[in-house]
N, C-alpha and C positions, 0 to 999 in steps of 0.2 A: 573297547570304548568305555569311557568313564560315564556310566549312566547317571550317577548322582549329580554330576556336573551338568548333564544335558537335560534331565527331566525337570519339569517346572509345575508349579501350581500358582495360580494367581487369582485375585479377587478384586471386584469393584463394587462399590456400594452407593455410588452417588445418585444414580437415577436408573430408570428402566432402560435396558439396552436391547438392541435388536441386531443379531448377527446377519451376515450377508446371505446365508443359506437358511431355508426353512427347517423347523424342528423335525427330528426323526420320530419323537414320541413326546407326549405331554400328559401331566398328571395334575389334578386339582384336589386340594384338601382345604377343609374349613374347620376352624376351631373357635372356641369361646372360653373365656375365663369369666370370673364374676362380673367384670366391668369392661371387657374388651373382646372384640371379634377380629379374627385374623383369617384372611383368605390367602392361601399359598398356591401359586401355580408354578410347576417345574417343567421347563422345556429341556429336552435332551437332544443334543446334536452329536450323533455318533460319527466316528471316523471323519472328523472335520479337518479339511485341508484348505489352506488359504494362502494366497500371496500377500503377505503382510497380515497383521492382526487387527482388522478394521471392523468397527461397529457403528451403528447409528443410534441416536437417541430416539426412543419411542415417540411417535407423533411429531417428528421433526426431521428436517433434512440435514441436520448437523451430523457429520461423520467424524470419528476420531479413531486413532490407533492406540494400541496398548503395549506396554513392556511386559517382560516376564514377571515383574513384581507387581503388576496391576496398575501401573502409573499411566494415566491418559496423556497422550501427546509427547511422551519422553522415552527415549531409548527403545523405540518400538521394534517389535519383532518383524523381520523381513519375510519370514515364512512361518507357518505353523502346521504341524501334523500331530493329531491327537483327537481329543474329544472335549466337548463343553457341556455344562449344565447351567441353566440360569433359573434361580429361584426368585420369583417376584412375590412381594408381600404387599397386601392391602390391609392396613391396620385401622380399625374404627373403634373409638371409645364408645362405650354404651351410653354414657351421659354426654349430652350435646356440649356442655360447657366444662367438661372435665379436662384435666391437663393432658397435653399430647404425650403419648407414651414414647419411650426410647427403646428401640430394638437393638439388642446387643448379642453377639455370638462369641462363644469360646470353643475353639477347635483343637483337638489333640489327635495325634497318631496313635492308633491302637494296634496296628500290625503293618508290615510292609515287606515287599520283595527283598530278599537278601542282597540283591545287587544295588539297592538304593540306601541312602542314609535316612535315618529317622528325622522327621521334621519337627522342630520345636513347637510347642503349643503357641497359639496366638489368640488374641482377644481384640475385638474392635466393635464400635457402634456401626450399625447399618443405617445410613442416613435416610430419613423419610421426608419426602417432599409431598405435602398435602396427604400424608398418611400412606404414601406409596414408596417402596424402595426395592432394591434388587441386590442379589449376590451372584456374581459370575464366578463359576468354578471351571478351571481349565487344567487338563493334564496332557502334556505332550512335549514337543521339543521343536527347535528351530534348526532344521537340517542344513548343513553346508551345501553349496552347489555341487552337484555330481555325486553326492554320497547316497548309497543305497538306503532306502527306508528301513527302519527297525521292523521286524516281524511283529504283527499284532498278536498272533497266537503265542501263548506262553510268554507274553511280553511283561514288562514291569508293572507293578501295581502298588497302591496304598489303600489301607482301610482307615477311615477317620470317624471320630465321634464329634458331632456338632451340637452343643447346647445353646438353645435360643432363649433369651430372657426378655421380658417386658418390664423394664425398670419402672418403678423402684422395687419390684419383686426380687427376692434374693435366690429363689429357686427357678430352674428353667421351666418354661411353659411347654417346651417341646424338646425332645432329644432325637437326633437323626444319626443314623449310621450310613456312611457313604463308602462305596468302592470306586476308586479312580483307576482306570486302565486306558491303554491307547485306543482300544476299539469302542469303549463306552464309559460313561460315568453313570452309576445307578445308586438309588436309595435302597439299602438292604433292609432297614427297619426304621420305623417312625413311632415314637413312644410319647404320647401326651403326658404332661406333668400331672401331679396329684390333684391340682385345682384347675385342670384343663379338660374340656369335653370336646370330642370330635363331633361335628355337625354332619350328619349323613344326608 
């Protein structure tokens, strides 16, 4: 089996999404810079299997499906077997009338299973609506009908570094290291930037 062709990672940043199944685990982190506060909630959905790749918008009945490239409503997956993580950001400027910050991510592969291809770095803005945005991470595959599922134990994996920026700052306010595997997606380390303080 060509694992590089079958494995996927996708992301969506338009609004807060809600999967069909409840989270397996949840983490909450709060940070502040000189003029911005960020609350980050991460939901982990381990061993997530679904008929189709369907989600709902938070606080709404609107449902939508997603493709392997993270496109809503286009080329949607018919099945999904793997794991999800959803990071939700609430960004609040310290000054009431200050400019709305722009949240941007830069992600690169730092290690990977020998059976998989390295993924090129990518960069994008995480859209904030009223200061709230989300980042959906998925690692898994769309199995053909009747095919035996891939074993989760000793299954394929990636390690990623994600730098998060609050523009116009040129240095990341937060660096996160992620491990993506079929059974789970986890944050291995979380490092505040030089001008970032974690709120306990």
